[in-house]
C-alpha positions, 0 to 999 in steps of 0.5 A: 518516467518509464513504467514497465507493466507486468501484464499478459496479452489479454489482461483485463482492465482489473489486472491492468489497474492492479499493476498500475496501482502497484507501481504508483505505490512503489513510486510513493505517488499513492498511499497504500489506501489510495493504491488499494482503492485504485486497484479495486481491492481492500487494503488487506487484499492489496497487501496480499497482492503486494506480497505476491509481487515482492513489494513491501509496505513502506513504513519509515522510522517517522511512522514508527515514532508516530505510532509509538507516540500515539500508543503512549498517548492512548495508554496514558489516557486509558489510565485516567 
């Protein structure tokens, strides 16, 4: 696997970890949470970093269906 890092000559270890985390997330090797932790960032900060790099959250149709099922369960359960 060929990996191209977007780092400067004097990049800090933190910058290198962020770039690697972005690649691991893009390649679907790490989840969003795991990539954020590897980068040393909160999920929110990692998503902001993703936005600056033009990387979008991976959210499949299956994820949407699962979220809708969970929401329906919560809504039905709260009416009891």
